[in-house]
Every structure is written in structure tokens, then in C-alpha cells.
C-alpha positions in Angstrom: 20.5 -186.0 -5.9 18.4 -188.8 -7.5 16.3 -189.3 -4.4 15.5 -185.5 -4.2 14.4 -185.6 -7.9 12.2 -188.6 -7.3 10.6 -187.1 -4.2 10.0 -183.9 -6.1 8.4 -185.8 -9.0 6.2 -187.8 -6.7 5.0 -184.7 -4.8 4.2 -183.0 -8.1 2.2 -186.1 -9.2 0.2 -186.1 -6.0 -0.5 -182.4 -6.3 -1.8 -182.8 -9.8 -4.0 -185.8 -8.7 -5.5 -183.7 -5.9 -6.3 -180.9 -8.4 -8.7 -183.1 -10.4 -12.4 -182.3 -9.9 -14.3 -184.7 -7.7 -17.5 -184.7 -9.8 -18.4 -184.9 -13.5 -20.2 -182.0 -15.1 -23.6 -182.8 -16.6 -23.9 -182.0 -20.3 -26.9 -180.1 -21.7 -28.2 -181.6 -24.9 -30.3 -179.7 -27.5 -32.8 -181.2 -29.9 -33.9 -179.3 -33.0 -37.4 -179.9 -34.3 -38.8 -178.1 -37.5 -42.1 -177.8 -39.2 -42.7 -179.0 -42.7 -41.7 -176.4 -45.3 -44.4 -174.1 -46.4 -44.7 -171.8 -49.4 -45.2 -168.2 -48.4 -44.7 -165.2 -50.8 -43.2 -167.6 -53.3 -40.5 -168.6 -50.8 -39.9 -171.8 -48.8 -40.4 -171.2 -45.1 -40.2 -173.3 -41.9 -40.2 -172.7 -38.1 -38.0 -174.6 -35.7 -37.5 -175.0 -32.0 -34.2 -175.8 -30.3 -35.2 -177.5 -26.9 -32.4 -178.1 -24.4 -32.5 -180.7 -21.6 -32.5 -177.9 -19.1 -35.9 -176.7 -20.3 -34.6 -173.7 -22.4 -36.3 -173.2 -25.7 -35.2 -171.0 -28.6 -37.4 -170.6 -31.7 -36.4 -169.5 -35.2 -37.9 -169.1 -38.6 -36.1 -169.7 -41.8 -36.7 -168.3 -45.3 -35.1 -169.9 -48.4 -35.7 -170.0 -52.2 -38.5 -172.4 -53.1 -36.4 -173.8 -55.9 -33.3 -173.1 -58.0 -33.2 -169.9 -60.1 -33.9 -170.2 -63.8 -30.7 -171.1 -65.8 -29.4 -168.1 -67.7 -31.9 -165.8 -66.0 -31.2 -162.6 -64.2 -31.4 -164.3 -60.8 -33.8 -163.6 -58.0 -34.6 -160.0 -57.2 -34.5 -158.8 -53.6 -37.9 -159.2 -51.9 -39.3 -156.9 -49.2 -40.9 -159.1 -46.6 -42.9 -158.7 -43.4 -42.1 -161.6 -41.0 -43.6 -162.6 -37.7 -42.2 -165.2 -35.4 -44.1 -166.1 -32.2 -44.2 -168.8 -29.6 -46.1 -169.8 -26.5 -46.5 -172.6 -24.0 -49.7 -174.4 -24.9 -52.3 -173.4 -22.3 -49.8 -170.9 -20.7 -47.4 -168.0 -21.1 -46.2 -166.4 -24.3 -42.5 -166.8 -25.2 -42.7 -163.6 -27.2 -43.2 -162.3 -30.7 -40.8 -160.7 -33.2 -42.1 -158.7 -36.2 -39.5 -157.5 -38.7 -39.2 -156.1 -42.2 -36.6 -158.1 -44.0 -35.0 -157.8 -47.4 -34.6 -161.3 -48.8 -31.6 -161.6 -51.2 -31.8 -165.2 -52.3 -29.7 -166.6 -49.4 -31.2 -168.5 -46.6 -32.3 -166.1 -43.9 -32.8 -167.0 -40.2 -35.2 -165.0 -37.9 -34.5 -165.4 -34.2 -35.4 -163.7 -30.9 -38.2 -165.7 -29.3 -37.6 -168.2 -26.5 -37.2 -168.7 -22.8 -37.2 -171.4 -20.1 -40.2 -173.7 -20.0 -41.4 -176.2 -17.4 -40.5 -179.8 -18.2 -43.5 -181.7 -19.7 -44.9 -178.6 -21.4 -45.6 -178.3 -25.1 -44.4 -175.2 -27.0 -46.3 -173.9 -30.0 -44.3 -171.9 -32.6 -45.6 -170.0 -35.6 -43.8 -168.2 -38.5 -45.4 -166.1 -41.2 -44.0 -164.3 -44.2 -45.9 -161.8 -46.3 -45.1 -159.6 -49.3 -47.4 -157.6 -51.5 -49.5 -159.0 -53.3 -49.2 -162.3 -51.3 -50.6 -162.8 -47.9 -49.1 -165.1 -45.3 -49.9 -168.8 -44.6 -48.1 -169.4 -41.3 -46.0 -172.6 -40.7 -46.4 -174.0 -37.2 -44.8 -176.7 -35.0 -45.7 -178.1 -31.6 -42.8 -179.4 -29.6 -42.8 -181.3 -26.2 -40.2 -180.1 -23.7 -38.7 -183.2 -22.3 -36.1 -182.6 -19.6 
């Protein structure tokens, strides 16, 4: 009985060893690079690029309060904004453009939807603009190398 149990345990151990993958999966790493913050329509804005080691690029714009609300004040009022996020490969193809009307309610807001796969060694240019009457936009930009 003991021999049968030992043989069964040994066979099970060999079966588990044979089930292990023979290769290691390569991990994709992502690096986020952002522009300096800019002041548009009285709000703090920036544009960022998430670049993965496989050449995929995702751009996003971010809108936040430029400073803390006044103590004891009524708090920030909702703002109706027109935002534009765009990106392109320098000297090459467009990665797209997103234009949206957004209601900003004093919480950090992220605008996404532009990106794609880019050839290694390229540079991506991203731009993010925010406007609201009576202010016009002053886009924030960032140029990011795609290192694979």
C-alpha cells in the first residue's frame, strides 16, 4: 500500500513538472510623460503620453483646479468647457483628435481617446487645449520619444 502511494505521488509530481511552461513571458512596461501644467480658462491643464515598450501610445489630457477654493466661499461653480486632445507622429501620421464639450465640476477630469501603435524610434507630439467663454485656449504640449 505504501509503495502504491509513493508511486502515485511521484507520478503526480512528474505530471506537474511537465505542465510548467518552457519559456518566460516578456513583460510590457509603460512610461508616462506629462507636459508642464498650463493655465487655461482659469484651470490647471496638462497633456500626458503613456508609451509602452511594444510601441503603443495612449494620450490623455487632464483638467484640475488651479488652486484650492476660497475658504468659506460657495465653492467652484461648474464650468462649460470645449476641449481638444490631438496627437501625431512627428513628420508622419496623425494619432487622432478628440473634441468634446465637458462640464468641469471641481474634480480632476481626464480626457482620453487618442493613440495607436507607433514605430520604435519615432517621436510623438501631443497637444491639449481647453477654452471657455470669455477665455481662449493656450494649448499645453509634450513631445515624447517612443523607445522600444
